[in-house]
Backbone bond lengths (Angstrom), bond angles and torsions (degrees), N, CA, C in turn:
res aa  C-N    CA-C-N  psi(-1)  N-CA   C-N-CA  omega(-1)  CA-C   N-CA-C  phi
1 X - - - 1.457 - - 1.519 108.96 -
2 X 1.335 115.70 129.89 1.445 120.72 179.88 1.524 109.26 -79.13
3 X 1.337 116.42 127.34 1.453 118.22 176.66 1.520 111.55 -161.96
4 X 1.328 113.40 154.28 1.458 122.80 171.77 1.526 105.98 -122.78
5 X 1.323 116.96 126.97 1.453 121.05 -177.01 1.520 109.16 -122.41
6 X 1.341 115.37 112.59 1.464 120.99 178.87 1.526 110.48 -87.80
7 X 1.319 115.33 152.09 1.461 121.99 173.77 1.516 108.55 -154.33
8 X 1.330 115.40 166.93 1.457 120.47 175.19 1.504 115.52 104.37
9 X 1.323 117.31 -5.02 1.456 119.55 178.28 1.520 111.51 -72.27
10 X 1.330 115.28 173.60 1.457 119.52 178.52 1.508 111.54 159.38
11 X 1.329 114.34 -166.18 1.457 122.32 179.19 1.526 109.21 -100.47
12 X 1.319 115.75 130.56 1.464 120.70 -179.49 1.518 108.88 -141.58
13 X 1.315 116.56 149.31 1.455 120.72 178.33 1.524 110.98 -77.71
14 X 1.323 117.34 154.56 1.468 119.17 175.55 1.529 111.11 -53.90
15 X 1.322 115.05 137.17 1.457 121.31 -176.40 1.510 113.82 90.37
16 X 1.312 117.10 -8.85 1.454 121.34 -178.70 1.524 112.68 -82.87
17 X 1.336 114.04 -176.46 1.463 120.76 -176.96 1.518 110.98 -131.10
18 X 1.312 114.95 152.42 1.460 122.87 171.30 1.522 108.10 -143.56
19 X 1.313 114.90 152.98 1.461 120.65 174.51 1.519 108.61 -123.26
20 X 1.317 116.01 115.54 1.450 121.27 176.05 1.522 109.95 -90.33
21 X 1.328 114.82 144.21 1.462 121.09 175.76 1.522 109.04 -125.00
22 X 1.313 115.71 148.40 1.457 121.69 175.65 1.522 107.71 -134.24
23 X 1.314 115.37 107.39 1.463 121.23 179.48 1.521 108.27 -89.66
24 X 1.325 115.75 126.36 1.462 120.50 -172.31 1.522 112.21 -111.86
25 X 1.305 114.90 134.69 1.467 122.72 170.08 1.521 105.33 -123.88
26 X 1.349 115.02 82.57 1.470 119.81 -169.98 1.513 112.08 -137.11
27 X 1.319 117.27 28.50 1.451 118.39 -179.25 1.515 110.21 89.12
28 X 1.318 117.07 -131.25 1.467 120.77 -175.45 1.518 108.64 -87.06
29 X 1.322 115.41 94.91 1.462 122.43 -172.11 1.523 111.93 -56.33
30 X 1.311 117.41 -38.87 1.469 119.37 -172.17 1.528 112.08 -67.83
31 X 1.338 117.68 -13.64 1.461 120.83 178.22 1.532 112.35 -82.90
32 X 1.344 116.40 -8.83 1.447 120.29 -172.62 1.525 112.20 -98.16
33 X 1.327 115.13 139.04 1.458 121.85 163.53 1.531 106.62 -81.57
34 X 1.329 116.45 133.55 1.465 121.10 -176.04 1.518 110.16 -115.81
35 X 1.321 115.58 143.03 1.465 119.92 -177.56 1.523 110.56 -142.20
36 X 1.322 113.77 158.67 1.464 122.32 169.27 1.529 107.79 -117.34
37 X 1.319 115.11 128.63 1.453 122.64 173.56 1.529 108.26 -115.15
38 X 1.312 116.27 164.61 1.456 119.98 173.20 1.527 109.80 -142.51
39 X 1.314 113.91 154.12 1.457 120.02 177.86 1.518 109.10 -140.28
40 X 1.318 114.59 116.88 1.459 120.92 176.75 1.528 108.66 -91.08
41 X 1.340 117.88 157.49 1.467 120.44 -179.85 1.524 112.03 -55.14
42 X 1.329 116.39 128.95 1.448 121.21 177.84 1.511 115.13 77.53
43 X 1.313 116.97 5.66 1.473 120.25 -178.48 1.522 110.48 -122.03
44 X 1.329 115.19 162.19 1.459 120.13 177.33 1.518 110.84 -77.04
45 X 1.309 114.74 154.49 1.461 119.84 175.37 1.530 108.41 -67.08
46 X 1.337 115.71 137.10 1.458 120.28 -179.72 1.526 110.94 -129.83
47 X 1.335 114.38 150.22 1.455 120.91 177.76 1.523 109.13 -77.11
48 X 1.319 115.91 125.87 1.462 121.61 -179.16 1.527 111.19 -97.43
49 X 1.322 115.99 -47.94 1.464 120.50 -177.91 1.518 109.06 -158.08
50 X 1.325 115.35 149.64 1.463 120.43 -179.62 1.518 109.27 -141.68
51 X 1.321 115.02 150.94 1.454 120.92 174.43 1.523 107.41 -138.89
52 X 1.321 115.44 126.40 1.460 119.63 -177.59 1.524 110.90 -77.30
53 X 1.309 115.19 172.10 1.461 120.01 176.99 1.531 110.43 -61.13
54 X 1.325 116.47 -25.45 1.454 121.09 179.15 1.514 114.13 -91.67
55 X 1.334 117.07 0.08 1.459 120.83 174.90 1.511 115.71 94.35
56 X 1.323 117.62 7.46 1.474 120.72 177.05 1.519 109.01 -78.31
57 X 1.338 116.04 133.05 1.464 120.50 -175.84 1.528 111.74 -111.56
58 X 1.311 114.77 156.42 1.462 122.00 178.76 1.519 107.54 -148.15
59 X 1.345 116.70 143.38 1.465 120.67 -175.10 1.515 111.93 -134.50
60 X 1.321 114.73 149.59 1.452 122.05 167.50 1.532 107.30 -61.89
61 X 1.331 116.83 138.72 1.465 119.74 -175.37 1.528 112.37 -55.17
62 X 1.310 117.24 -38.79 1.461 120.30 -173.98 1.524 113.63 -72.29
63 X 1.326 118.34 -10.32 1.472 120.25 179.61 1.526 112.11 -112.78
64 X 1.329 116.94 -3.88 1.470 119.61 179.91 1.522 110.44 -59.11
65 X 1.325 115.61 134.19 1.452 121.12 -178.64 1.520 113.75 85.78
66 X 1.326 116.88 -11.04 1.472 120.36 179.17 1.527 112.28 -114.98
67 X 1.320 116.94 -35.58 1.460 121.76 -177.78 1.530 109.69 -108.45
68 X 1.328 115.67 147.65 1.459 121.53 176.15 1.518 109.54 -135.65
69 X 1.323 115.97 124.96 1.468 121.10 175.55 1.526 108.62 -98.52
70 X 1.316 115.54 141.73 1.463 120.33 177.52 1.521 108.67 -149.37
71 X 1.305 115.95 165.18 1.460 120.52 179.84 1.516 109.72 -140.00
72 X 1.316 114.63 149.55 1.458 122.50 175.39 1.523 106.31 -124.65
73 X 1.322 116.06 100.19 1.470 119.34 -175.53 1.529 111.90 -65.44
74 X 1.308 117.11 -30.66 1.468 120.03 179.88 1.529 110.41 -66.90
75 X 1.332 116.36 -34.23 1.466 120.85 179.73 1.529 111.93 -96.36
76 X 1.310 116.92 0.67 1.488 123.53 -176.64 1.524 110.88 46.49
77 X 1.314 114.97 49.89 1.457 121.82 -176.11 1.533 109.57 -135.05
78 X 1.324 114.42 142.32 1.459 120.71 172.99 1.528 107.65 -118.20
79 X 1.328 115.45 145.40 1.457 121.80 -175.54 1.526 110.39 -122.72
80 X 1.323 114.31 154.96 1.455 120.94 170.15 1.524 107.75 -133.63
81 X 1.319 115.58 106.15 1.460 120.98 176.01 1.517 108.04 -86.73
82 X 1.311 116.34 121.75 1.464 121.60 -176.48 1.522 109.21 -118.03
83 X 1.316 116.29 115.50 1.464 122.65 178.94 1.525 110.31 -115.13
84 X 1.310 115.34 163.71 1.477 121.45 178.26 1.528 110.93 49.49
85 X 1.305 115.43 48.28 1.461 120.50 -175.55 1.521 111.64 -65.54
86 X 1.333 114.03 146.09 1.463 122.33 -178.51 1.528 109.40 -122.50
87 X 1.318 117.18 155.90 1.475 118.58 178.01 1.522 113.05 -54.57
88 X 1.328 118.55 -31.36 1.456 120.36 -179.58 1.524 112.77 -72.52
89 X 1.339 117.29 -7.85 1.467 120.52 173.85 1.525 111.92 -81.38
90 X 1.319 117.26 -6.96 1.457 121.26 179.99 1.524 110.74 -61.75
91 X 1.330 115.77 124.81 1.457 121.52 -177.28 1.520 109.12 -177.62
92 X 1.329 115.12 171.87 1.458 120.14 165.91 1.523 106.41 -89.48
93 X 1.319 116.01 128.12 1.455 122.01 -178.52 1.528 109.67 -102.27
94 X 1.332 115.38 130.56 1.450 121.91 -176.72 1.528 110.85 -118.05
95 X 1.293 115.35 140.30 1.453 122.22 174.06 1.531 108.87 -92.62
96 X 1.324 116.10 140.72 1.463 121.72 179.40 1.514 109.67 -133.22
97 X 1.323 115.06 139.89 1.462 121.67 175.70 1.514 108.95 -125.42
98 X 1.326 117.04 135.41 1.453 120.82 -179.07 1.518 110.25 -142.56
99 X 1.339 114.99 137.95 1.456 119.74 173.95 1.520 109.34 -140.82
100 X 1.333 115.69 151.70 1.464 121.48 173.42 1.527 110.68 -108.88
101 X 1.317 116.75 3.21 1.467 121.34 178.06 1.512 107.99 -73.45
102 X 1.339 116.22 117.83 1.451 119.21 -178.82 1.508 113.42 78.08
103 X 1.337 116.87 13.47 1.462 120.74 -177.35 1.515 110.40 111.69
104 X 1.341 115.40 155.63 1.464 120.16 -176.95 1.521 110.17 -69.53
105 X 1.323 115.10 123.60 1.463 121.53 179.54 1.517 108.87 -135.35
106 X 1.322 116.27 132.10 1.468 121.85 -179.49 1.518 109.95 -132.62
107 X 1.318 115.41 139.63 1.463 121.63 176.23 1.527 108.76 -129.78
108 X 1.331 114.96 149.68 1.463 122.42 177.11 1.526 109.99 -125.03
109 X 1.325 114.60 145.80 1.449 119.73 170.24 1.518 110.62 -84.58
110 X 1.334 115.34 179.59 1.472 120.41 -175.81 1.515 112.29 -86.25
111 X 1.327 117.75 -13.11 1.458 122.29 177.63 1.519 112.77 96.42
112 X 1.326 114.75 151.65 1.457 121.29 175.25 1.528 108.29 -136.59
113 X 1.321 115.76 136.31 1.464 120.86 -174.71 1.529 110.37 -81.73
114 X 1.317 115.21 131.36 1.467 121.94 171.73 1.526 107.19 -119.54
115 X 1.323 116.21 122.94 1.460 121.65 179.32 1.523 108.63 -123.80
116 X 1.324 115.05 123.26 1.466 120.95 179.23 1.524 107.33 -111.74
117 X 1.324 114.81 110.67 1.462 119.35 -174.44 1.516 109.68 -159.01
118 X 1.323 115.47 148.38 1.455 120.15 175.52 1.531 110.08 -94.32
Protein backbone atom coordinates (compact mmCIF):
# COMPACT_ATOMS: atom_id res chain seq x y z
CA UNK A 1 0.00 0.00 0.00
CA UNK A 2 1.36 3.38 -1.02
CA UNK A 3 1.46 5.84 1.85
CA UNK A 4 3.30 8.69 3.49
CA UNK A 5 2.91 8.96 7.26
CA UNK A 6 3.98 12.16 9.01
CA UNK A 7 4.74 12.43 12.72
CA UNK A 8 6.43 14.78 15.15
CA UNK A 9 4.06 17.72 15.12
CA UNK A 10 2.72 19.36 18.25
CA UNK A 11 2.62 22.48 20.36
CA UNK A 12 5.88 24.31 21.01
CA UNK A 13 6.80 27.69 22.45
CA UNK A 14 8.39 30.37 20.28
CA UNK A 15 12.10 29.69 19.94
CA UNK A 16 11.60 25.98 20.40
CA UNK A 17 12.33 23.06 18.10
CA UNK A 18 10.48 20.17 16.52
CA UNK A 19 11.54 17.37 14.22
CA UNK A 20 9.02 16.12 11.70
CA UNK A 21 9.34 12.68 10.16
CA UNK A 22 7.70 11.23 7.07
CA UNK A 23 7.86 7.47 6.69
CA UNK A 24 7.30 6.45 3.09
CA UNK A 25 5.94 3.26 1.58
CA UNK A 26 6.09 4.31 -2.06
CA UNK A 27 8.17 1.79 -3.93
CA UNK A 28 11.76 2.77 -4.67
CA UNK A 29 12.22 5.65 -2.25
CA UNK A 30 15.57 6.78 -3.60
CA UNK A 31 13.95 7.66 -6.96
CA UNK A 32 11.70 10.24 -5.31
CA UNK A 33 12.21 13.93 -4.70
CA UNK A 34 10.81 14.63 -1.23
CA UNK A 35 9.31 17.86 0.05
CA UNK A 36 7.59 19.44 3.02
CA UNK A 37 4.72 21.83 2.43
CA UNK A 38 2.63 23.73 4.94
CA UNK A 39 -0.78 25.32 4.97
CA UNK A 40 -1.92 27.84 7.53
CA UNK A 41 -5.63 28.63 8.06
CA UNK A 42 -6.95 30.80 5.25
CA UNK A 43 -3.72 30.59 3.27
CA UNK A 44 -2.50 28.61 0.29
CA UNK A 45 -0.26 25.62 0.69
CA UNK A 46 3.39 26.60 0.29
CA UNK A 47 6.62 24.72 -0.27
CA UNK A 48 8.80 24.85 2.84
CA UNK A 49 11.73 22.61 1.95
CA UNK A 50 12.67 20.05 -0.67
CA UNK A 51 15.39 17.48 -1.18
CA UNK A 52 15.99 15.81 -4.51
CA UNK A 53 16.79 12.16 -5.06
CA UNK A 54 20.40 13.31 -5.39
CA UNK A 55 20.37 15.21 -2.10
CA UNK A 56 20.09 18.78 -3.37
CA UNK A 57 18.08 20.93 -0.96
CA UNK A 58 15.95 24.04 -1.38
CA UNK A 59 14.18 26.18 1.22
CA UNK A 60 11.52 28.82 1.54
CA UNK A 61 13.33 32.10 2.25
CA UNK A 62 11.61 32.61 5.59
CA UNK A 63 12.89 29.29 6.99
CA UNK A 64 16.46 29.39 5.68
CA UNK A 65 18.93 28.98 8.51
CA UNK A 66 16.23 27.62 10.83
CA UNK A 67 14.90 24.50 9.11
CA UNK A 68 16.87 21.55 7.73
CA UNK A 69 15.50 18.83 5.46
CA UNK A 70 17.23 15.47 5.27
CA UNK A 71 16.51 11.97 4.07
CA UNK A 72 17.52 8.46 5.03
CA UNK A 73 17.07 6.21 2.02
CA UNK A 74 17.73 3.08 4.05
CA UNK A 75 14.84 3.97 6.37
CA UNK A 76 12.73 5.44 3.52
CA UNK A 77 12.15 8.47 5.70
CA UNK A 78 12.47 12.21 5.22
CA UNK A 79 12.91 14.63 8.11
CA UNK A 80 12.37 18.30 8.76
CA UNK A 81 14.32 19.71 11.68
CA UNK A 82 12.73 22.99 12.72
CA UNK A 83 14.61 25.30 15.08
CA UNK A 84 13.93 28.81 16.36
CA UNK A 85 10.25 28.34 15.65
CA UNK A 86 8.02 31.38 15.30
CA UNK A 87 4.25 31.79 15.62
CA UNK A 88 4.07 32.35 11.86
CA UNK A 89 5.36 28.79 11.37
CA UNK A 90 2.05 27.52 12.73
CA UNK A 91 0.42 25.35 10.06
CA UNK A 92 -0.41 21.84 9.00
CA UNK A 93 2.75 20.35 7.51
CA UNK A 94 2.45 17.89 4.64
CA UNK A 95 4.97 15.47 3.21
CA UNK A 96 5.15 15.12 -0.57
CA UNK A 97 6.89 12.59 -2.78
CA UNK A 98 7.38 13.01 -6.51
CA UNK A 99 9.15 11.05 -9.21
CA UNK A 100 9.35 11.21 -13.00
CA UNK A 101 10.76 7.68 -13.27
CA UNK A 102 8.19 5.70 -15.20
CA UNK A 103 5.96 8.76 -15.49
CA UNK A 104 5.03 11.62 -13.18
CA UNK A 105 3.83 10.29 -9.84
CA UNK A 106 3.03 12.31 -6.72
CA UNK A 107 1.93 11.27 -3.26
CA UNK A 108 0.81 13.31 -0.24
CA UNK A 109 0.71 12.52 3.43
CA UNK A 110 -2.23 13.31 5.69
CA UNK A 111 -0.48 16.21 7.43
CA UNK A 112 0.68 16.95 10.94
CA UNK A 113 -0.22 20.04 12.96
CA UNK A 114 2.53 22.34 14.19
CA UNK A 115 1.46 25.09 16.58
CA UNK A 116 3.93 27.68 17.85
CA UNK A 117 2.46 29.60 20.75
CA UNK A 118 3.28 30.75 24.24
